[in-house]
C-alpha positions, 0 to 999 in steps of 0.5 A, a space after each residue: 258363478 264360474 263366469 263371475 270368477 273368470 271375470 274377476 281374474 281377468 280384471 286382476 290381470 288387467 290391473 297388474 299389467 296396467 298399474 297406473 290406470 288401476 291406481 286411479 280407480 282404487 282409492 276407496 279400498 286399499 291395504 292398510 300397509 303398502 310394504 311387501 308381505 313376508 308370508 311364512 312358507 306353509 302358513 296362512 298370512 293375515 292382511 288388513 284392508 281399509 274402506 275409505 268410503 263411509 257410505 258403501 259396503 264392499 265384498 272383497 275377494 283377495 287372490 295371491 298371484 304370481 307376476 305372470 298372472 297365475 294364481 298360487 292359492 284359492 281366493 279369500 273373501 271378506 265383508 268390508 263395512 263402510 268406513 271400516 277395517 277388515 282382516 282377511 287370511 291368505 291361505 298357506 303358500 308354497 314353495 319358499 321364494 314365491 313372489 307376486 301380488 295380493 290382489 283385492 277386488 271390492 264389489 258393491 251394488 251400483 258401484 264400479 269394482 275397486 281393485 288394490 294390490 300389495 307385493 308378497 314373498 313366501 319365505 321359509 321359517 328359520 329352522 337353524 340348529 346351532 352346533 353348540 348349546 351355549 355361546 360366549 361373546 366378548 364385546 370390547 369398548 376401547 381404543 385398541 379393541 372395539 366391538 364384539 369378538 367371537 360373534 359367529 355361531 356355527 350351525 350343526 353339520 349338514 345345515 345351512 341358511 338356505 337360499 334366503 337371508 332371514 333375521 331372528 331377534 332376541 335379547 340378553 340382560 345383565 343381573 345388575 340391570 340393563 338389557 341389549 338386543 341380539 340380532 341373528 342373521 343367516 345369509 344364503 348359503 352360509 353355515 354359520 349365523 352372525 350375531 350383532 348386539 345393540 344397547 350394551 351399556 355398563 360393563 358386565 355379563 349379559 345373559 339370555 337365550 335366542 331361538 334360531 328355530 322358532 317352529 322346530 326343536 333344537 334351535 335354542 342357544 344360551 348366550 352370554 355377552 361379556 361387555 368389558 374394556 380392553 386390556 390397554 386401560 387396566 394395564 396403563 393404570 397398573 403402570 400408573 400405580 407402580 409409578 405412584 408407588 415408586 414416587 411415594 417410595 422415592 419421596 419417603 426415602 428422601 424424607 427418611 434420609 433428610 430426617 436422619 440427617 436432621 436427627 444427626 444434627 441434634 446428636 451432634 449438638 448433644 455430644 457437643 454439650 457433653 464434650 464441652 462439660 468434659 472440656 471445662 472439667 479438664 480445664 478447671 482453674 485454668 485460664 483457658 476454661 473460658 473457651 466455648 463454641 456452643 453458641 456458634 455451633 447451635 446456630 450453625 446446626 440450626 441453619 443446617 436443619 432449616 436447609 434440610 427442611 427446605 429440601 423435603 419438597 424439592 423434586 430432586 435426588 438426595 445425592 451423597 456425592 453431589 449437590 446441596 445435600 452433599 454440602 450439608 453432609 460435609 458441614 455436618 461432618 465438619 461439626 462432628 469432627 469439631 465436637 470430637 476434637 473439643 475434649 482433647 483440646 483441653 489436653 492440647 492446651 495443657 501441653 501448650 501451657 507446659 511448653 510455655 512454662 519452659 520458655 524463660 525471658 520475653 519472646 514473641 512466641 511466648 506472648 502468642 502462647 499466653 494469648 492462646 491460653 486465655 479462653 474466650 467465646 468463639 463467634 464462629 465454628 470456623 475458628 475452632 479448627 484453626 485455633 486447635 491447629 494453632 495451639 498445636 503448632 505453637 506448642 511444637 514451636 515452643 518445644 523447639 524454641 526451648 531446645 534452640 534457646 539452650 543451644 544458643 545460650 551454650 554457644 554464647 557461654 562458650 564464646 565468653 570462655 573462648 574470648 579470654 583464650 583466643 589470642 588477638 588476630 585471626 582467631 579473634 576475628 573468627 570468634 567474633 563472627 561466630 558469636 555475632 551470628 549466634 546473637 543475631 539468631 537469638 534476637 530473631 528467635 525472640 522476635 518471632 510472633 508465632 509458630 509459623 514465623 518461628 519455623 520460617 527462621 530455620 534456627 537449626 540450620 543457621 546455628 550449624 555454621 557458627 556452632 561448628 566454628 565455636 567448637 573448632 575454636 574450643 578444640 584448638 585453644 581449650 583442648 582437654 583443659 576446656 572441661 565438660 561442655 553442654 554443647 554437643 559436637 555438632 553445636 546443637 542440642 538434642 531434638 525436642 520431645 513432644 509433651 506427653 498426654 497431648 494427642 494429635 487432634 486430627 489423627 483419628 479418621 472416622 468412617 461415616 454413613 456417607 462413606 458407606 453409602 458411597 461404597 454401596 451406591 453402584 451395586 445397589 443401583 444396578 440391583 434396583 434397576 433389575 429388580 424394578 423390571 422384574 417387579 413391574 412385570 410381576 405386578 402387571 401380570 398378577 394384576 391383570 390375572 386377578 382383576 381383568 382376565 376372565 371377568 368383566 371390567 369397566 366400572 370405577 370400582 374396577 379401575 380403583 382396584 387396579 390402581 390400588 393393586 399396582 400401588 400396593 404390590 409395588 410398595 410391598 415388594 419394595 419393602 421386601 427388596 429394601 430388607 434384602 438390600 440391608 441384609 446384602 450390605 451387611 446390616 443397617 447403615 449407621 454412623 460409626 
């Protein structure tokens, strides 16, 4: 028997040293797997043999030998049926790191021995003890942060991986569904274990355990993997929510401003109707009661409303200092001024009628006054202001005309009296020139068609010279016998007095909402710029703190919540800032 064992050993060594020749003889019996066998240190290792010959039954002896041919364990024997499969257990091997071949020698009666071999390596079983019992890994998915962070677990003190690289596999799972594989790798000489992840799907917390020492105590590690998106996406979405809130607030402010302006058009129209009724009541029974501009005012205000509606969806700022909105505000302010002036216009026309009654005889300016005192429907609101101003100028001209006419009549009467007292010669020449000048002035006065034309005549300065001449002649030829005269020493009557109860229509200055907004615009914009920076920072930080930090992030619900947070926070703070803004400027801005 001892001789047989020696012969088998020699045959195995021959096969090891001459693999090509042996492989040609070993096709009937072979190992089921040609990959190297990893044999745990101190533990038996099962290997599988296959008999490819369906007619011969073999007795197989398996021996573990080093590369130098020395045996490292007693041989193991197994019967291998024809065409069958058998498992043989290789005895425990020591120490770790031993390498060699498993040599299988198959014998059968009347058949030449068959030899097969397979590499092996003795590896130490992992027995790593982590320094902590729980470990948390964060796995990011994103453009900036990507992959696992904090994926290296330190081992306990005075513990290392040993002299061989060993891998341990575990798994983690998410409560909502989904699993991932965790691979722990300990490299020779290292004092920490590297963890790698595969199969992470949806965002969430994956939990599980991995045993770093399968054959010893103290190797279990509770593992939590947080699979989340990086901070860039939620931060950008918060900013998008802020921007969306600002756009909504901006558009809401535009619509509110336009609505207020549109509301003002209706208020102006209502005030115009009331002012027109008061005008008609004040002009009861008078020829100017027929004056009206309601139809043209309503048409103009409707045109303003149409243009205000057209500005609602334009991407442009509603600026009270420039642009089309300012032009519409100016139109609206002009219509408001016309409405405010309409009721006093009745008193102005009454004063004009009183001044007209003081003018006797025919004159162009009196005829113009009669035309103004005849009411009519004004086809355009643009005619209201010129009409009111023309009535005012005509009244003033009539008052001046009456005073100048009295002066002219007095001078002509004086000329008649002097004609019989002044002797022929140089005195009569002086008298004739003076009277002729006064008559020319009188003719010019009666030919003036309106107030501006009368003002251009400069009647007063023109009467100074002939009036002075006639007064001098009176003093020379009439003396104290000339009696009382209505002509003052300077040849002119006293200045005319304005008719009472005729207020100047355009003397009242109104401070509108536009003027107040212009004063507050600069300081408000500066405050809003500073407030936006602070609000944006607060919104982003609070949003990340509430919805991102210390929790997994990455579902569509998470992104929706972030967007709503940015929009809602910005809107709420904007409302608060708007309320504070109204307090700072002293209350709500309303039209005076």
